[in-house]
C-alpha positions as CSV (number, residue, x, y, z in Angstrom):
1,M,-4.4,117.6,115.6
2,I,-1.0,120.1,114.8
3,K,1.4,118.9,117.8
4,K,2.9,122.6,119.1
5,D,4.0,121.4,122.4
6,L,7.7,120.8,122.3
7,I,7.2,117.5,125.1
8,E,4.9,115.7,122.7
9,I,6.8,116.1,119.9
10,K,10.2,115.2,121.6
11,K,8.2,111.6,122.0
12,H,6.7,111.7,118.7
13,L,10.4,112.0,117.2
14,E,11.7,108.9,118.8
15,K,10.5,106.7,116.0
16,I,12.3,108.6,113.4
17,K,14.9,107.6,111.5
18,V,14.8,109.6,108.5
19,F,14.3,113.4,107.5
20,I,13.6,113.9,103.8
21,L,14.7,117.7,103.6
22,D,12.8,120.7,101.5
23,M,15.6,123.6,100.1
24,D,14.9,126.5,99.4
25,G,12.8,128.0,102.8
26,T,13.9,125.0,104.6
27,I,17.9,125.2,105.6
28,Y,18.5,127.7,103.5
29,L,16.7,130.8,101.2
30,G,18.4,132.0,98.7
31,N,22.0,131.5,98.7
32,D,21.8,132.2,101.9
33,L,22.0,129.3,104.8
34,F,20.6,129.6,107.7
35,P,22.1,129.2,111.4
36,C,20.3,126.6,112.3
37,T,20.6,124.6,109.2
38,L,24.3,122.4,109.9
39,P,23.8,122.2,113.6
40,F,20.4,120.5,113.0
41,L,22.0,118.4,110.6
42,N,25.1,117.4,113.2
43,K,22.1,116.9,115.7
44,V,20.2,114.2,112.9
45,K,23.9,112.1,112.3
46,E,24.7,112.2,116.3
47,T,21.1,110.5,117.3
48,K,21.9,108.0,114.5
49,R,19.5,109.3,112.5
50,D,20.0,109.9,108.8
51,Y,18.5,112.6,105.8
52,Y,17.7,113.2,102.5
53,F,17.3,116.2,100.1
54,F,14.4,116.5,98.3
55,T,14.0,119.7,95.9
56,N,10.5,119.9,93.8
57,N,13.0,122.6,91.7
58,S,13.4,121.1,89.0
59,S,15.5,124.4,86.3
60,K,18.4,122.5,88.3
61,S,21.0,119.1,87.7
62,V,21.4,117.4,90.0
63,N,25.4,118.5,90.2
64,V,24.2,122.2,90.6
65,Y,23.1,121.4,94.8
66,L,25.6,119.4,95.4
67,N,27.9,121.9,94.4
68,K,25.7,124.4,96.4
69,L,25.6,121.8,99.4
70,E,29.8,121.5,98.9
71,K,30.2,125.0,99.3
72,M,27.7,125.4,102.3
73,K,30.1,122.7,104.0
74,I,26.6,120.6,103.6
75,P,28.2,116.6,104.1
76,I,26.0,114.7,101.2
77,K,26.2,112.0,99.4
78,E,24.9,111.8,95.8
79,D,22.0,109.9,96.5
80,H,21.0,111.6,99.3
81,M,20.2,114.2,96.5
82,M,16.8,113.5,95.5
83,V,15.0,116.2,92.5
84,S,11.5,115.9,91.1
85,T,12.9,115.3,87.9
86,H,14.3,111.5,89.0
87,V,10.7,110.9,90.1
88,I,9.1,111.3,86.5
89,M,11.8,110.0,85.0
90,Q,11.4,106.5,86.8
91,Y,8.4,106.9,85.9
92,L,8.5,107.0,82.6
93,K,11.2,104.3,81.6
94,Q,8.2,101.9,83.7
95,H,5.6,103.6,81.4
96,H,7.2,105.2,78.2
97,F,10.0,103.2,77.3
98,N,11.4,104.2,74.1
99,E,8.9,107.0,73.9
100,T,10.5,110.7,72.3
101,V,10.0,113.9,74.6
102,Y,9.7,117.7,74.4
103,I,10.3,119.2,77.0
104,V,9.9,123.0,78.1
105,G,12.6,123.5,80.5
106,T,15.9,124.8,81.1
107,S,19.2,123.8,79.3
108,A,20.4,122.1,82.4
109,L,17.0,120.1,82.7
110,L,16.8,118.7,79.0
111,E,20.4,117.5,80.1
112,E,19.2,115.5,83.2
113,F,16.9,113.4,80.9
114,Q,19.5,113.1,77.5
115,K,22.1,111.5,80.4
116,Q,19.4,108.7,81.6
117,G,18.5,108.1,77.5
118,F,15.9,109.8,76.4
119,V,15.3,111.3,72.8
120,I,13.9,115.0,73.0
121,D,12.2,115.3,69.9
122,E,11.1,119.1,68.6
123,K,9.5,117.8,65.8
124,D,7.1,115.1,66.4
125,P,7.0,114.3,70.1
126,D,5.2,111.4,72.1
127,I,5.6,113.3,75.4
128,V,5.2,117.2,75.9
129,I,7.4,117.5,79.2
130,L,6.7,120.9,81.5
131,G,9.5,121.8,83.9
132,F,10.3,125.0,85.9
133,D,11.7,126.6,83.4
134,T,13.9,130.1,84.3
135,S,14.9,130.8,80.1
136,L,10.7,130.0,78.9
137,T,10.6,132.1,75.7
138,Y,7.0,132.4,73.3
139,E,8.4,129.4,71.5
140,K,8.7,126.7,73.4
141,L,4.8,127.6,74.4
142,E,3.8,127.8,71.2
143,K,5.2,124.6,70.6
144,A,3.9,123.2,73.5
145,C,0.6,123.8,73.5
146,M,0.3,122.5,69.1
147,W,1.5,119.3,70.3
148,I,-0.6,119.3,73.7
149,R,-3.9,120.5,71.4
150,H,-3.1,117.3,68.9
151,G,-3.6,114.9,72.0
152,K,0.1,114.2,73.3
153,T,0.3,112.7,75.8
154,Y,1.7,115.8,79.1
155,Y,2.9,115.6,82.5
156,G,4.5,118.7,84.5
157,I,7.7,118.1,86.8
158,N,6.8,120.3,89.8
159,P,3.0,122.3,91.2
160,D,4.9,125.1,92.6
161,L,3.4,128.4,91.9
162,N,6.0,130.2,93.1
163,C,10.4,130.2,93.8
164,P,11.2,131.8,97.2
165,I,14.2,133.7,96.2
166,E,16.5,136.3,98.1
167,G,14.9,139.3,100.0
168,G,11.8,138.1,100.2
169,E,11.0,137.9,96.7
170,F,9.0,135.4,94.4
171,I,9.2,134.4,90.9
172,P,6.7,132.0,89.0
173,D,7.7,128.6,88.8
174,C,6.5,125.1,87.0
175,G,2.9,125.4,88.2
176,S,2.3,128.7,87.5
177,M,3.5,128.5,83.9
178,A,1.1,125.1,84.0
179,K,-2.1,127.8,84.5
180,L,-0.8,129.6,81.3
181,I,-0.7,126.8,78.8
182,E,-4.1,125.8,80.6
183,A,-5.7,128.8,79.5
184,S,-4.4,128.0,76.0
185,T,-5.0,124.3,75.9
186,G,-7.5,123.7,78.7
187,K,-5.2,121.0,79.9
188,Y,-3.2,120.5,82.6
189,P,-0.8,118.1,83.6
190,E,-0.3,115.5,85.8
191,F,2.4,116.6,88.1
192,F,5.6,114.6,89.6
193,G,6.5,116.1,92.6
194,K,5.4,116.9,95.7
195,P,2.8,116.3,96.6
196,S,2.3,113.9,93.9
197,H,1.6,109.8,95.8
198,R,4.3,109.4,93.2
199,T,7.1,111.1,95.4
200,L,6.0,109.3,98.4
201,D,6.3,105.9,96.8
202,Y,9.6,107.2,95.8
203,I,11.1,108.1,98.8
204,I,10.1,105.4,100.9
205,E,11.9,102.8,97.9
206,K,14.4,105.1,97.8
207,T,15.2,105.1,101.9
208,G,14.3,101.8,102.7
209,F,12.1,103.0,105.9
210,S,8.9,102.7,106.3
211,G,6.2,105.2,106.5
212,E,6.5,105.4,110.3
213,E,10.4,106.4,110.2
214,I,10.2,108.8,108.1
215,A,9.4,113.0,108.2
216,I,9.1,114.9,105.5
217,V,10.2,118.9,106.2
218,G,9.2,121.8,104.5
219,D,8.0,125.5,104.1
220,R,5.0,124.5,102.1
221,L,2.0,123.5,102.5
222,Y,0.4,122.7,99.3
223,T,3.9,120.6,97.9
224,D,6.2,119.4,101.1
225,I,3.1,119.1,104.3
226,A,0.6,117.7,101.2
227,V,3.2,115.1,99.9
228,A,2.4,112.9,103.2
229,D,-1.7,113.5,103.9
230,K,-3.5,110.3,105.0
231,S,-0.2,109.0,105.1
232,D,1.9,107.0,107.9
233,V,4.7,109.5,107.1
234,T,5.1,112.5,109.6
235,S,4.5,116.4,108.0
236,I,6.4,118.9,109.4
237,L,5.6,122.3,109.0
238,V,8.9,124.9,109.4
239,L,7.4,128.8,109.7
240,S,11.2,130.4,107.5
241,G,10.2,129.8,104.3
242,E,6.8,130.7,102.3
243,T,3.9,129.6,105.0
244,K,3.2,131.8,107.7
245,E,1.2,130.3,111.1
246,K,-1.5,132.3,109.4
247,D,-1.3,130.6,106.3
248,I,-2.5,126.7,107.5
249,L,-5.9,128.2,109.3
250,E,-6.9,128.8,105.6
251,S,-5.9,125.1,104.5
252,E,-7.2,122.0,104.2
253,I,-3.7,120.8,104.6
254,K,-2.5,120.6,108.3
255,P,0.8,119.4,109.0
256,D,1.3,116.9,111.8
257,I,4.1,119.6,113.5
258,L,4.7,122.6,113.4
259,V,8.0,124.7,114.6
260,E,9.2,127.9,114.1
261,D,12.6,126.0,112.1
262,I,15.0,123.9,111.9
263,G,17.0,125.2,114.9
264,V,13.8,124.3,117.0
265,L,13.2,120.4,115.5
266,S,17.1,120.3,116.7
267,T,16.5,120.9,120.3
268,L,13.5,117.8,120.4
269,L,16.1,116.0,118.9
């Protein structure tokens, strides 16, 4: 049952020690910071809790997010900024050591992989990786589809179909690009961002908290909320981004807690 009663929510939140916050649609929309964001973050610290940010958006580097948050006057340590890219890179280091990669992604995404020691091969890679590519070209698609048809290992970073932007609009995200590649190759990748269980494992490992002490806050049912489904982690859906209350009725995935925005959540800590 979804918790909407404020007293019930407040009692449930007593055990939460860390909040994993989605970004776009949760703390800001595009470049517009929600007025309730800074008061919420201050309240988290005042109540001796902690917060991390986790974004599925694989088109930008960690430094871009850190700089954006700094400009918004949001205090954040580098190790408290999580990106879906981190999850797949950790997996590749553990399971595909020394294998080369071809990445459909932005220059920032390629730089992230290179910084971590991955070798990018545009002639005969071992693995094809699909990211959220705002610089997508037909040539990139052609190469990726060819190698996928040839049986190369194929992974996707984040399954989001759309990325919210200012003005209430959306642009095609990594999941939509995967649908295009699937139409050509018949192959759909394993994704590593939310809602993959690999992301949940990553969050638990990096924060050092148990599932019962973690709350994931976001605006999307099929990523932010689904990642905590059937786990001890608490999922909190905010209605400040993509999901509207009517969407919940049509979804098999339900949040543990439903609030209008993190401003409401702040009053319950």
